mmCIF file as gemmi writes it, N, C-alpha and C atoms, coordinates in Angstrom:
data_model
loop_
_atom_site.group_PDB
_atom_site.id
_atom_site.type_symbol
_atom_site.label_atom_id
_atom_site.label_alt_id
_atom_site.label_comp_id
_atom_site.label_asym_id
_atom_site.label_entity_id
_atom_site.label_seq_id
_atom_site.pdbx_PDB_ins_code
_atom_site.Cartn_x
_atom_site.Cartn_y
_atom_site.Cartn_z
_atom_site.occupancy
_atom_site.B_iso_or_equiv
_atom_site.pdbx_formal_charge
_atom_site.auth_seq_id
_atom_site.auth_asym_id
_atom_site.pdbx_PDB_model_num
ATOM 1 N N . MET Axp A 1 ? -7.131 -71.374 57.713 1 0 ? 1 A 1
ATOM 2 C CA . MET Axp A 1 ? -5.966 -72.102 57.215 1 0 ? 1 A 1
ATOM 3 C C . MET Axp A 1 ? -4.685 -71.457 57.685 1 0 ? 1 A 1
ATOM 4 N N . GLY Axp A 2 ? -4.635 -70.145 57.877 1 0 ? 2 A 1
ATOM 5 C CA . GLY Axp A 2 ? -3.426 -69.47 58.334 1 0 ? 2 A 1
ATOM 6 C C . GLY Axp A 2 ? -3.038 -69.905 59.743 1 0 ? 2 A 1
ATOM 7 N N . ILE Axp A 3 ? -4.032 -70.102 60.617 1 0 ? 3 A 1
ATOM 8 C CA . ILE Axp A 3 ? -3.715 -70.507 61.994 1 0 ? 3 A 1
ATOM 9 C C . ILE Axp A 3 ? -3.171 -71.91 62.012 1 0 ? 3 A 1
ATOM 10 N N . SER Axp A 4 ? -3.727 -72.804 61.168 1 0 ? 4 A 1
ATOM 11 C CA . SER Axp A 4 ? -3.237 -74.191 61.155 1 0 ? 4 A 1
ATOM 12 C C . SER Axp A 4 ? -1.811 -74.287 60.677 1 0 ? 4 A 1
ATOM 13 N N . ILE Axp A 5 ? -1.388 -73.429 59.768 1 0 ? 5 A 1
ATOM 14 C CA . ILE Axp A 5 ? 0.006 -73.397 59.312 1 0 ? 5 A 1
ATOM 15 C C . ILE Axp A 5 ? 0.943 -72.984 60.431 1 0 ? 5 A 1
ATOM 16 N N . ILE Axp A 6 ? 0.494 -71.966 61.184 1 0 ? 6 A 1
ATOM 17 C CA . ILE Axp A 6 ? 1.287 -71.486 62.313 1 0 ? 6 A 1
ATOM 18 C C . ILE Axp A 6 ? 1.374 -72.586 63.398 1 0 ? 6 A 1
ATOM 19 N N . LEU Axp A 7 ? 0.248 -73.246 63.682 1 0 ? 7 A 1
ATOM 20 C CA . LEU Axp A 7 ? 0.265 -74.318 64.638 1 0 ? 7 A 1
ATOM 21 C C . LEU Axp A 7 ? 1.189 -75.459 64.214 1 0 ? 7 A 1
ATOM 22 N N . LEU Axp A 8 ? 1.187 -75.77 62.925 1 0 ? 8 A 1
ATOM 23 C CA . LEU Axp A 8 ? 2.043 -76.857 62.433 1 0 ? 8 A 1
ATOM 24 C C . LEU Axp A 8 ? 3.558 -76.479 62.572 1 0 ? 8 A 1
ATOM 25 N N . LYS Axp A 9 ? 3.85 -75.22 62.32 1 0 ? 9 A 1
ATOM 26 C CA . LYS Axp A 9 ? 5.246 -74.765 62.51 1 0 ? 9 A 1
ATOM 27 C C . LYS Axp A 9 ? 5.642 -74.89 63.98 1 0 ? 9 A 1
ATOM 28 N N . ILE Axp A 10 ? 4.709 -74.535 64.887 1 0 ? 10 A 1
ATOM 29 C CA . ILE Axp A 10 ? 4.997 -74.683 66.309 1 0 ? 10 A 1
ATOM 30 C C . ILE Axp A 10 ? 5.283 -76.159 66.661 1 0 ? 10 A 1
ATOM 31 N N . TYR Axp A 11 ? 4.38 -77.042 66.155 1 0 ? 11 A 1
ATOM 32 C CA . TYR Axp A 11 ? 4.553 -78.469 66.404 1 0 ? 11 A 1
ATOM 33 C C . TYR Axp A 11 ? 5.892 -78.947 65.883 1 0 ? 11 A 1
ATOM 34 N N . ILE Axp A 12 ? 6.257 -78.51 64.708 1 0 ? 12 A 1
ATOM 35 C CA . ILE Axp A 12 ? 7.546 -78.942 64.115 1 0 ? 12 A 1
ATOM 36 C C . ILE Axp A 12 ? 8.687 -78.49 65.003 1 0 ? 12 A 1
ATOM 37 N N . ASN Axp A 13 ? 8.642 -77.245 65.5 1 0 ? 13 A 1
ATOM 38 C CA . ASN Axp A 13 ? 9.731 -76.794 66.373 1 0 ? 13 A 1
ATOM 39 C C . ASN Axp A 13 ? 9.766 -77.546 67.687 1 0 ? 13 A 1
ATOM 40 N N . LEU Axp A 14 ? 8.602 -77.919 68.237 1 0 ? 14 A 1
ATOM 41 C CA . LEU Axp A 14 ? 8.569 -78.635 69.488 1 0 ? 14 A 1
ATOM 42 C C . LEU Axp A 14 ? 9.049 -80.059 69.34 1 0 ? 14 A 1
ATOM 43 N N . PHE Axp A 15 ? 8.664 -80.713 68.27 1 0 ? 15 A 1
ATOM 44 C CA . PHE Axp A 15 ? 9.003 -82.124 68.124 1 0 ? 15 A 1
ATOM 45 C C . PHE Axp A 15 ? 10.226 -82.366 67.217 1 0 ? 15 A 1
ATOM 46 N N . TYR Axp A 16 ? 10.982 -81.325 66.901 1 0 ? 16 A 1
ATOM 47 C CA . TYR Axp A 16 ? 12.149 -81.493 66.024 1 0 ? 16 A 1
ATOM 48 C C . TYR Axp A 16 ? 13.116 -82.503 66.609 1 0 ? 16 A 1
ATOM 49 N N . SER Axp A 17 ? 13.337 -82.492 67.911 1 0 ? 17 A 1
ATOM 50 C CA . SER Axp A 17 ? 14.289 -83.377 68.541 1 0 ? 17 A 1
ATOM 51 C C . SER Axp A 17 ? 13.617 -84.686 68.986 1 0 ? 17 A 1
ATOM 52 N N . ALA Axp A 18 ? 12.38 -84.866 68.721 1 0 ? 18 A 1
ATOM 53 C CA . ALA Axp A 18 ? 11.705 -86.123 69.112 1 0 ? 18 A 1
ATOM 54 C C . ALA Axp A 18 ? 11.994 -87.218 68.143 1 0 ? 18 A 1
ATOM 55 N N . LYS Axp A 19 ? 11.353 -88.35 68.347 1 0 ? 19 A 1
ATOM 56 C CA . LYS Axp A 19 ? 11.628 -89.546 67.524 1 0 ? 19 A 1
ATOM 57 C C . LYS Axp A 19 ? 11.166 -89.309 66.096 1 0 ? 19 A 1
ATOM 58 N N . ARG Axp A 20 ? 11.65 -90.167 65.2 1 0 ? 20 A 1
ATOM 59 C CA . ARG Axp A 20 ? 11.4 -90.033 63.794 1 0 ? 20 A 1
ATOM 60 C C . ARG Axp A 20 ? 9.916 -90.227 63.475 1 0 ? 20 A 1
ATOM 61 N N . LYS Axp A 21 ? 9.202 -91.064 64.2 1 0 ? 21 A 1
ATOM 62 C CA . LYS Axp A 21 ? 7.806 -91.315 63.959 1 0 ? 21 A 1
ATOM 63 C C . LYS Axp A 21 ? 6.985 -90.056 64.096 1 0 ? 21 A 1
ATOM 64 N N . VAL Axp A 22 ? 7.297 -89.251 65.088 1 0 ? 22 A 1
ATOM 65 C CA . VAL Axp A 22 ? 6.55 -88.021 65.303 1 0 ? 22 A 1
ATOM 66 C C . VAL Axp A 22 ? 6.79 -87.061 64.144 1 0 ? 22 A 1
ATOM 67 N N . TYR Axp A 23 ? 8.05 -86.993 63.685 1 0 ? 23 A 1
ATOM 68 C CA . TYR Axp A 23 ? 8.356 -86.108 62.546 1 0 ? 23 A 1
ATOM 69 C C . TYR Axp A 23 ? 7.616 -86.583 61.286 1 0 ? 23 A 1
ATOM 70 N N . LYS Axp A 24 ? 7.564 -87.883 61.078 1 0 ? 24 A 1
ATOM 71 C CA . LYS Axp A 24 ? 6.849 -88.384 59.882 1 0 ? 24 A 1
ATOM 72 C C . LYS Axp A 24 ? 5.34 -88.032 59.986 1 0 ? 24 A 1
ATOM 73 N N . TRP Axp A 25 ? 4.779 -88.169 61.203 1 0 ? 25 A 1
ATOM 74 C CA . TRP Axp A 25 ? 3.353 -87.843 61.358 1 0 ? 25 A 1
ATOM 75 C C . TRP Axp A 25 ? 3.145 -86.339 61.059 1 0 ? 25 A 1
ATOM 76 N N . ILE Axp A 26 ? 3.994 -85.497 61.573 1 0 ? 26 A 1
ATOM 77 C CA . ILE Axp A 26 ? 3.862 -84.055 61.343 1 0 ? 26 A 1
ATOM 78 C C . ILE Axp A 26 ? 4.052 -83.762 59.856 1 0 ? 26 A 1
ATOM 79 N N . LYS Axp A 27 ? 5.003 -84.426 59.241 1 0 ? 27 A 1
ATOM 80 C CA . LYS Axp A 27 ? 5.257 -84.205 57.809 1 0 ? 27 A 1
ATOM 81 C C . LYS Axp A 27 ? 4.053 -84.582 56.977 1 0 ? 27 A 1
ATOM 82 N N . LEU Axp A 28 ? 3.419 -85.694 57.271 1 0 ? 28 A 1
ATOM 83 C CA . LEU Axp A 28 ? 2.22 -86.114 56.514 1 0 ? 28 A 1
ATOM 84 C C . LEU Axp A 28 ? 1.079 -85.12 56.744 1 0 ? 28 A 1
ATOM 85 N N . THR Axp A 29 ? 0.886 -84.708 57.983 1 0 ? 29 A 1
ATOM 86 C CA . THR Axp A 29 ? -0.149 -83.755 58.297 1 0 ? 29 A 1
ATOM 87 C C . THR Axp A 29 ? 0.067 -82.431 57.572 1 0 ? 29 A 1
ATOM 88 N N . CYS Axp A 30 ? 1.315 -81.997 57.568 1 0 ? 30 A 1
ATOM 89 C CA . CYS Axp A 30 ? 1.67 -80.754 56.877 1 0 ? 30 A 1
ATOM 90 C C . CYS Axp A 30 ? 1.418 -80.851 55.384 1 0 ? 30 A 1
ATOM 91 N N . GLU Axp A 31 ? 1.8 -81.977 54.787 1 0 ? 31 A 1
ATOM 92 C CA . GLU Axp A 31 ? 1.572 -82.173 53.342 1 0 ? 31 A 1
ATOM 93 C C . GLU Axp A 31 ? 0.093 -82.183 53.005 1 0 ? 31 A 1
ATOM 94 N N . LEU Axp A 32 ? -0.728 -82.762 53.884 1 0 ? 32 A 1
ATOM 95 C CA . LEU Axp A 32 ? -2.174 -82.781 53.626 1 0 ? 32 A 1
ATOM 96 C C . LEU Axp A 32 ? -2.83 -81.437 53.723 1 0 ? 32 A 1
ATOM 97 N N . LEU Axp A 33 ? -2.454 -80.649 54.766 1 0 ? 33 A 1
ATOM 98 C CA . LEU Axp A 33 ? -3.035 -79.382 54.987 1 0 ? 33 A 1
ATOM 99 C C . LEU Axp A 33 ? -2.519 -78.272 54.027 1 0 ? 33 A 1
ATOM 100 N N . MET Axp A 34 ? -1.244 -78.243 53.816 1 0 ? 34 A 1
ATOM 101 C CA . MET Axp A 34 ? -0.643 -77.176 53.016 1 0 ? 34 A 1
ATOM 102 C C . MET Axp A 34 ? -0.48 -77.519 51.542 1 0 ? 34 A 1
ATOM 103 N N . GLY Axp A 35 ? -0.449 -78.829 51.235 1 0 ? 35 A 1
ATOM 104 C CA . GLY Axp A 35 ? -0.243 -79.201 49.838 1 0 ? 35 A 1
ATOM 105 C C . GLY Axp A 35 ? 1.19 -79.07 49.411 1 0 ? 35 A 1
ATOM 106 N N . LYS Axp A 36 ? 2.122 -78.903 50.365 1 0 ? 36 A 1
ATOM 107 C CA . LYS Axp A 36 ? 3.53 -78.775 50.036 1 0 ? 36 A 1
ATOM 108 C C . LYS Axp A 36 ? 4.279 -79.92 50.701 1 0 ? 36 A 1
ATOM 109 N N . LYS Axp A 37 ? 5.467 -80.231 50.15 1 0 ? 37 A 1
ATOM 110 C CA . LYS Axp A 37 ? 6.319 -81.217 50.756 1 0 ? 37 A 1
ATOM 111 C C . LYS Axp A 37 ? 7.343 -80.492 51.627 1 0 ? 37 A 1
ATOM 112 N N . MET Axp A 38 ? 7.639 -81.049 52.776 1 0 ? 38 A 1
ATOM 113 C CA . MET Axp A 38 ? 8.625 -80.496 53.701 1 0 ? 38 A 1
ATOM 114 C C . MET Axp A 38 ? 10.014 -80.947 53.314 1 0 ? 38 A 1
ATOM 115 N N . PRO Axp A 39 ? 11.031 -80.1 53.539 1 0 ? 39 A 1
ATOM 116 C CA . PRO Axp A 39 ? 12.39 -80.529 53.217 1 0 ? 39 A 1
ATOM 117 C C . PRO Axp A 39 ? 12.86 -81.571 54.202 1 0 ? 39 A 1
ATOM 118 N N . LYS Axp A 40 ? 13.772 -82.453 53.732 1 0 ? 40 A 1
ATOM 119 C CA . LYS Axp A 40 ? 14.304 -83.499 54.595 1 0 ? 40 A 1
ATOM 120 C C . LYS Axp A 40 ? 15.264 -82.856 55.61 1 0 ? 40 A 1
ATOM 121 N N . ILE Axp A 41 ? 15.238 -83.382 56.807 1 0 ? 41 A 1
ATOM 122 C CA . ILE Axp A 41 ? 16.095 -82.909 57.861 1 0 ? 41 A 1
ATOM 123 C C . ILE Axp A 41 ? 17.263 -83.923 58.004 1 0 ? 41 A 1
ATOM 124 N N . LYS Axp A 42 ? 18.502 -83.433 57.857 1 0 ? 42 A 1
ATOM 125 C CA . LYS Axp A 42 ? 19.635 -84.305 57.985 1 0 ? 42 A 1
ATOM 126 C C . LYS Axp A 42 ? 19.883 -84.656 59.427 1 0 ? 42 A 1
ATOM 127 N N . GLU Axp A 43 ? 20.173 -85.916 59.673 1 0 ? 43 A 1
ATOM 128 C CA . GLU Axp A 43 ? 20.506 -86.344 61.003 1 0 ? 43 A 1
ATOM 129 C C . GLU Axp A 43 ? 21.998 -86.3 61.197 1 0 ? 43 A 1
ATOM 130 N N . PRO Axp A 44 ? 22.474 -85.959 62.359 1 0 ? 44 A 1
ATOM 131 C CA . PRO Axp A 44 ? 23.915 -85.842 62.569 1 0 ? 44 A 1
ATOM 132 C C . PRO Axp A 44 ? 24.583 -87.22 62.473 1 0 ? 44 A 1
ATOM 133 N N . THR Axp A 45 ? 25.803 -87.245 61.913 1 0 ? 45 A 1
ATOM 134 C CA . THR Axp A 45 ? 26.533 -88.481 61.801 1 0 ? 45 A 1
ATOM 135 C C . THR Axp A 45 ? 27.528 -88.664 62.965 1 0 ? 45 A 1
ATOM 136 N N . SER Axp A 46 ? 27.701 -87.656 63.734 1 0 ? 46 A 1
ATOM 137 C CA . SER Axp A 46 ? 28.681 -87.692 64.82 1 0 ? 46 A 1
ATOM 138 C C . SER Axp A 46 ? 27.99 -88.257 66.092 1 0 ? 46 A 1
ATOM 139 N N . LYS Axp A 47 ? 28.742 -89.034 66.87 1 0 ? 47 A 1
ATOM 140 C CA . LYS Axp A 47 ? 28.213 -89.652 68.055 1 0 ? 47 A 1
ATOM 141 C C . LYS Axp A 47 ? 29.197 -89.512 69.195 1 0 ? 47 A 1
ATOM 142 N N . PHE Axp A 48 ? 28.71 -89.706 70.423 1 0 ? 48 A 1
ATOM 143 C CA . PHE Axp A 48 ? 29.57 -89.821 71.577 1 0 ? 48 A 1
ATOM 144 C C . PHE Axp A 48 ? 29.896 -91.318 71.772 1 0 ? 48 A 1
ATOM 145 N N . ILE Axp A 49 ? 31.095 -91.635 72.218 1 0 ? 49 A 1
ATOM 146 C CA . ILE Axp A 49 ? 31.469 -92.996 72.433 1 0 ? 49 A 1
ATOM 147 C C . ILE Axp A 49 ? 32.019 -93.199 73.862 1 0 ? 49 A 1
ATOM 148 N N . LYS Axp A 50 ? 31.739 -94.357 74.39 1 0 ? 50 A 1
ATOM 149 C CA . LYS Axp A 50 ? 32.294 -94.711 75.731 1 0 ? 50 A 1
ATOM 150 C C . LYS Axp A 50 ? 33.469 -95.637 75.471 1 0 ? 50 A 1
ATOM 151 N N . ILE Axp A 51 ? 34.651 -95.26 75.938 1 0 ? 51 A 1
ATOM 152 C CA . ILE Axp A 51 ? 35.87 -96.036 75.719 1 0 ? 51 A 1
ATOM 153 C C . ILE Axp A 51 ? 36.509 -96.435 77.036 1 0 ? 51 A 1
ATOM 154 N N . ARG Axp A 52 ? 37.318 -97.525 77.008 1 0 ? 52 A 1
ATOM 155 C CA . ARG Axp A 52 ? 38.029 -98.038 78.171 1 0 ? 52 A 1
ATOM 156 C C . ARG Axp A 52 ? 39.511 -97.975 77.964 1 0 ? 52 A 1
ATOM 157 N N . CYS Axp A 53 ? 40.232 -97.385 78.863 1 0 ? 53 A 1
ATOM 158 C CA . CYS Axp A 53 ? 41.695 -97.307 78.802 1 0 ? 53 A 1
ATOM 159 C C . CYS Axp A 53 ? 42.292 -98.706 78.902 1 0 ? 53 A 1
ATOM 160 N N . PRO Axp A 54 ? 43.191 -99.08 78.017 1 0 ? 54 A 1
ATOM 161 C CA . PRO Axp A 54 ? 43.773 -100.427 78.06 1 0 ? 54 A 1
ATOM 162 C C . PRO Axp A 54 ? 44.786 -100.57 79.243 1 0 ? 54 A 1
ATOM 163 N N . LYS Axp A 55 ? 45.276 -99.47 79.75 1 0 ? 55 A 1
ATOM 164 C CA . LYS Axp A 55 ? 46.286 -99.525 80.784 1 0 ? 55 A 1
ATOM 165 C C . LYS Axp A 55 ? 45.666 -99.635 82.19 1 0 ? 55 A 1
ATOM 166 N N . CYS Axp A 56 ? 44.71 -98.748 82.51 1 0 ? 56 A 1
ATOM 167 C CA . CYS Axp A 56 ? 44.155 -98.719 83.874 1 0 ? 56 A 1
ATOM 168 C C . CYS Axp A 56 ? 42.717 -99.116 83.944 1 0 ? 56 A 1
ATOM 169 N N . LYS Axp A 57 ? 42.079 -99.436 82.803 1 0 ? 57 A 1
ATOM 170 C CA . LYS Axp A 57 ? 40.662 -99.905 82.734 1 0 ? 57 A 1
ATOM 171 C C . LYS Axp A 57 ? 39.664 -98.79 83.123 1 0 ? 57 A 1
ATOM 172 N N . ASN Axp A 58 ? 40.096 -97.55 83.055 1 0 ? 58 A 1
ATOM 173 C CA . ASN Axp A 58 ? 39.155 -96.445 83.362 1 0 ? 58 A 1
ATOM 174 C C . ASN Axp A 58 ? 38.213 -96.231 82.158 1 0 ? 58 A 1
ATOM 175 N N . GLU Axp A 59 ? 36.912 -96.049 82.439 1 0 ? 59 A 1
ATOM 176 C CA . GLU Axp A 59 ? 35.959 -95.816 81.366 1 0 ? 59 A 1
ATOM 177 C C . GLU Axp A 59 ? 35.687 -94.325 81.28 1 0 ? 59 A 1
ATOM 178 N N . GLN Axp A 60 ? 35.603 -93.825 80.036 1 0 ? 60 A 1
ATOM 179 C CA . GLN Axp A 60 ? 35.262 -92.396 79.901 1 0 ? 60 A 1
ATOM 180 C C . GLN Axp A 60 ? 34.519 -92.184 78.593 1 0 ? 60 A 1
ATOM 181 N N . ILE Axp A 61 ? 33.788 -91.112 78.549 1 0 ? 61 A 1
ATOM 182 C CA . ILE Axp A 61 ? 32.986 -90.78 77.369 1 0 ? 61 A 1
ATOM 183 C C . ILE Axp A 61 ? 33.663 -89.625 76.617 1 0 ? 61 A 1
ATOM 184 N N . THR Axp A 62 ? 33.75 -89.78 75.297 1 0 ? 62 A 1
ATOM 185 C CA . THR Axp A 62 ? 34.364 -88.77 74.447 1 0 ? 62 A 1
ATOM 186 C C . THR Axp A 62 ? 33.588 -88.636 73.165 1 0 ? 62 A 1
ATOM 187 N N . PHE Axp A 63 ? 33.89 -87.589 72.416 1 0 ? 63 A 1
ATOM 188 C CA . PHE Axp A 63 ? 33.222 -87.326 71.141 1 0 ? 63 A 1
ATOM 189 C C . PHE Axp A 63 ? 33.896 -88.132 70.047 1 0 ? 63 A 1
ATOM 190 N N . GLY Axp A 64 ? 33.137 -88.63 69.096 1 0 ? 64 A 1
ATOM 191 C CA . GLY Axp A 64 ? 33.698 -89.46 68.053 1 0 ? 64 A 1
ATOM 192 C C . GLY Axp A 64 ? 34.542 -88.693 67.051 1 0 ? 64 A 1
ATOM 193 N N . LYS Axp A 65 ? 34.375 -87.383 66.933 1 0 ? 65 A 1
ATOM 194 C CA . LYS Axp A 65 ? 35.173 -86.578 66.007 1 0 ? 65 A 1
ATOM 195 C C . LYS Axp A 65 ? 35.937 -85.517 66.804 1 0 ? 65 A 1
ATOM 196 N N . THR Axp A 66 ? 36.912 -85.974 67.566 1 0 ? 66 A 1
ATOM 197 C CA . THR Axp A 66 ? 37.654 -85.055 68.44 1 0 ? 66 A 1
ATOM 198 C C . THR Axp A 66 ? 38.584 -84.164 67.622 1 0 ? 66 A 1
ATOM 199 N N . ALA Axp A 67 ? 38.782 -82.934 68.093 1 0 ? 67 A 1
ATOM 200 C CA . ALA Axp A 67 ? 39.668 -82.005 67.456 1 0 ? 67 A 1
ATOM 201 C C . ALA Axp A 67 ? 40.98 -81.952 68.208 1 0 ? 67 A 1
ATOM 202 N N . THR Axp A 68 ? 41.059 -82.494 69.388 1 0 ? 68 A 1
ATOM 203 C CA . THR Axp A 68 ? 42.296 -82.525 70.186 1 0 ? 68 A 1
ATOM 204 C C . THR Axp A 68 ? 42.524 -83.94 70.688 1 0 ? 68 A 1
ATOM 205 N N . GLU Axp A 69 ? 43.739 -84.205 71.183 1 0 ? 69 A 1
ATOM 206 C CA . GLU Axp A 69 ? 44.017 -85.503 71.758 1 0 ? 69 A 1
ATOM 207 C C . GLU Axp A 69 ? 43.205 -85.744 73.005 1 0 ? 69 A 1
ATOM 208 N N . VAL Axp A 70 ? 42.697 -86.923 73.174 1 0 ? 70 A 1
ATOM 209 C CA . VAL Axp A 70 ? 41.965 -87.319 74.386 1 0 ? 70 A 1
ATOM 210 C C . VAL Axp A 70 ? 42.86 -88.213 75.189 1 0 ? 70 A 1
ATOM 211 N N . SER Axp A 71 ? 43.17 -87.787 76.418 1 0 ? 71 A 1
ATOM 212 C CA . SER Axp A 71 ? 43.992 -88.593 77.316 1 0 ? 71 A 1
ATOM 213 C C . SER Axp A 71 ? 43.161 -89.186 78.429 1 0 ? 71 A 1
ATOM 214 N N . CYS Axp A 72 ? 43.613 -90.292 78.987 1 0 ? 72 A 1
ATOM 215 C CA . CYS Axp A 72 ? 42.937 -90.928 80.108 1 0 ? 72 A 1
ATOM 216 C C . CYS Axp A 72 ? 43.036 -89.945 81.315 1 0 ? 72 A 1
ATOM 217 N N . LEU Axp A 73 ? 41.939 -89.793 82.039 1 0 ? 73 A 1
ATOM 218 C CA . LEU Axp A 73 ? 41.91 -88.927 83.171 1 0 ? 73 A 1
ATOM 219 C C . LEU Axp A 73 ? 42.685 -89.464 84.383 1 0 ? 73 A 1
ATOM 220 N N . VAL Axp A 74 ? 42.906 -90.764 84.389 1 0 ? 74 A 1
ATOM 221 C CA . VAL Axp A 74 ? 43.603 -91.402 85.522 1 0 ? 74 A 1
ATOM 222 C C . VAL Axp A 74 ? 45.093 -91.527 85.259 1 0 ? 74 A 1
ATOM 223 N N . CYS Axp A 75 ? 45.47 -92.183 84.162 1 0 ? 75 A 1
ATOM 224 C CA . CYS Axp A 75 ? 46.89 -92.495 83.92 1 0 ? 75 A 1
ATOM 225 C C . CYS Axp A 75 ? 47.547 -91.579 82.876 1 0 ? 75 A 1
ATOM 226 N N . GLY Axp A 76 ? 46.765 -90.871 82.087 1 0 ? 76 A 1
ATOM 227 C CA . GLY Axp A 76 ? 47.342 -89.912 81.115 1 0 ? 76 A 1
ATOM 228 C C . GLY Axp A 76 ? 47.669 -90.522 79.741 1 0 ? 76 A 1
ATOM 229 N N . LYS Axp A 77 ? 47.37 -91.802 79.521 1 0 ? 77 A 1
ATOM 230 C CA . LYS Axp A 77 ? 47.619 -92.407 78.199 1 0 ? 77 A 1
ATOM 231 C C . LYS Axp A 77 ? 46.704 -91.798 77.141 1 0 ? 77 A 1
ATOM 232 N N . VAL Axp A 78 ? 47.221 -91.634 75.943 1 0 ? 78 A 1
ATOM 233 C CA . VAL Axp A 78 ? 46.426 -91.047 74.827 1 0 ? 78 A 1
ATOM 234 C C . VAL Axp A 78 ? 45.443 -92.127 74.373 1 0 ? 78 A 1
ATOM 235 N N . LEU Axp A 79 ? 44.15 -91.772 74.4 1 0 ? 79 A 1
ATOM 236 C CA . LEU Axp A 79 ? 43.09 -92.707 74 1 0 ? 79 A 1
ATOM 237 C C . LEU Axp A 79 ? 42.573 -92.457 72.591 1 0 ? 79 A 1
ATOM 238 N N . ALA Axp A 80 ? 42.624 -91.206 72.121 1 0 ? 80 A 1
ATOM 239 C CA . ALA Axp A 80 ? 42.137 -90.882 70.788 1 0 ? 80 A 1
ATOM 240 C C . ALA Axp A 80 ? 42.91 -89.721 70.235 1 0 ? 80 A 1
ATOM 241 N N . GLU Axp A 81 ? 43.145 -89.79 68.922 1 0 ? 81 A 1
ATOM 242 C CA . GLU Axp A 81 ? 43.895 -88.743 68.213 1 0 ? 81 A 1
ATOM 243 C C . GLU Axp A 81 ? 43.025 -88.186 67.118 1 0 ? 81 A 1
ATOM 244 N N . PRO Axp A 82 ? 43.107 -86.875 66.848 1 0 ? 82 A 1
ATOM 245 C CA . PRO Axp A 82 ? 42.314 -86.293 65.757 1 0 ? 82 A 1
ATOM 246 C C . PRO Axp A 82 ? 42.956 -86.652 64.392 1 0 ? 82 A 1
ATOM 247 N N . THR Axp A 83 ? 42.129 -86.818 63.378 1 0 ? 83 A 1
ATOM 248 C CA . THR Axp A 83 ? 42.645 -87.14 62.05 1 0 ? 83 A 1
ATOM 249 C C . THR Axp A 83 ? 42.082 -86.163 60.989 1 0 ? 83 A 1
ATOM 250 N N . GLY Axp A 84 ? 41.357 -85.161 61.39 1 0 ? 84 A 1
ATOM 251 C CA . GLY Axp A 84 ? 40.735 -84.243 60.449 1 0 ? 84 A 1
ATOM 252 C C . GLY Axp A 84 ? 39.266 -84.582 60.205 1 0 ? 84 A 1
ATOM 253 N N . GLY Axp A 85 ? 38.852 -85.744 60.674 1 0 ? 85 A 1
ATOM 254 C CA . GLY Axp A 85 ? 37.453 -86.188 60.556 1 0 ? 85 A 1
ATOM 255 C C . GLY Axp A 85 ? 37.137 -86.949 61.807 1 0 ? 85 A 1
ATOM 256 N N . LYS Axp A 86 ? 36.848 -88.246 61.621 1 0 ? 86 A 1
ATOM 257 C CA . LYS Axp A 86 ? 36.661 -89.087 62.781 1 0 ? 86 A 1
ATOM 258 C C . LYS Axp A 86 ? 38.015 -89.358 63.48 1 0 ? 86 A 1
ATOM 259 N N . SER Axp A 87 ? 37.96 -89.451 64.796 1 0 ? 87 A 1
ATOM 260 C CA . SER Axp A 87 ? 39.21 -89.607 65.552 1 0 ? 87 A 1
ATOM 261 C C . SER Axp A 87 ? 39.686 -91.048 65.483 1 0 ? 87 A 1
ATOM 262 N N . ARG Axp A 88 ? 40.988 -91.24 65.623 1 0 ? 88 A 1
ATOM 263 C CA . ARG Axp A 88 ? 41.606 -92.565 65.645 1 0 ? 88 A 1
ATOM 264 C C . ARG Axp A 88 ? 41.619 -92.987 67.116 1 0 ? 88 A 1
ATOM 265 N N . VAL Axp A 89 ? 40.807 -93.981 67.458 1 0 ? 89 A 1
ATOM 266 C CA . VAL Axp A 89 ? 40.649 -94.427 68.82 1 0 ? 89 A 1
ATOM 267 C C . VAL Axp A 89 ? 41.659 -95.53 69.103 1 0 ? 89 A 1
ATOM 268 N N . LYS Axp A 90 ? 42.443 -95.36 70.161 1 0 ? 90 A 1
ATOM 269 C CA . LYS Axp A 90 ? 43.467 -96.335 70.56 1 0 ? 90 A 1
ATOM 270 C C . LYS Axp A 90 ? 43.016 -97.155 71.767 1 0 ? 90 A 1
ATOM 271 N N . ALA Axp A 91 ? 41.805 -97.054 72.138 1 0 ? 91 A 1
ATOM 272 C CA . ALA Axp A 91 ? 41.246 -97.745 73.281 1 0 ? 91 A 1
ATOM 273 C C . ALA Axp A 91 ? 40.079 -98.618 72.804 1 0 ? 91 A 1
ATOM 274 N N . ARG Axp A 92 ? 39.579 -99.428 73.674 1 0 ? 92 A 1
ATOM 275 C CA . ARG Axp A 92 ? 38.434 -100.303 73.352 1 0 ? 92 A 1
ATOM 276 C C . ARG Axp A 92 ? 37.149 -99.493 73.44 1 0 ? 92 A 1
ATOM 277 N N . ILE Axp A 93 ? 36.334 -99.585 72.347 1 0 ? 93 A 1
ATOM 278 C CA . ILE Axp A 93 ? 35.05 -98.878 72.34 1 0 ? 93 A 1
ATOM 279 C C . ILE Axp A 93 ? 34.012 -99.795 73 1 0 ? 93 A 1
ATOM 280 N N . LEU Axp A 94 ? 33.435 -99.333 74.057 1 0 ? 94 A 1
ATOM 281 C CA . LEU Axp A 94 ? 32.475 -100.106 74.793 1 0 ? 94 A 1
ATOM 282 C C . LEU Axp A 94 ? 31.027 -99.924 74.266 1 0 ? 94 A 1
ATOM 283 N N . GLU Axp A 95 ? 30.728 -98.676 73.912 1 0 ? 95 A 1
ATOM 284 C CA . GLU Axp A 95 ? 29.363 -98.347 73.545 1 0 ? 95 A 1
ATOM 285 C C . GLU Axp A 95 ? 29.314 -97.081 72.712 1 0 ? 95 A 1
ATOM 286 N N . VAL Axp A 96 ? 28.414 -97.044 71.753 1 0 ? 96 A 1
ATOM 287 C CA . VAL Axp A 96 ? 28.188 -95.812 70.972 1 0 ? 96 A 1
ATOM 288 C C . VAL Axp A 96 ? 26.902 -95.224 71.522 1 0 ? 96 A 1
ATOM 289 N N . LEU Axp A 97 ? 27.025 -93.977 72.028 1 0 ? 97 A 1
ATOM 290 C CA . LEU Axp A 97 ? 25.861 -93.336 72.665 1 0 ? 97 A 1
ATOM 291 C C . LEU Axp A 97 ? 25.152 -92.439 71.653 1 0 ? 97 A 1
ATOM 292 N N . GLU Axp A 98 ? 23.874 -92.279 71.842 1 0 ? 98 A 1
ATOM 293 C CA . GLU Axp A 98 ? 23.082 -91.445 70.93 1 0 ? 98 A 1
ATOM 294 C C . GLU Axp A 98 ? 22.654 -90.161 71.553 1 0 ? 98 A 1
């Protein structure tokens, strides 16, 4: 039983960044073998976003919670401002990346 617990911990570390289905399978297996419930893993709420400059139509990828002003790399127009949490985007959001 000691080896199976170690193997399960290795599996959890390997598949931590994998899809949710794999984590659920590991969680159920762990609960069956060890008789314990695993703690919930919080998923990040921050995302990367692809935005388009309204002035020159340049597309660029930025973080959704920026700590500094994001300027267009081509024309220099301010595309996003920090607000202490999520940034205020002044450009068109094309896509939210995961």
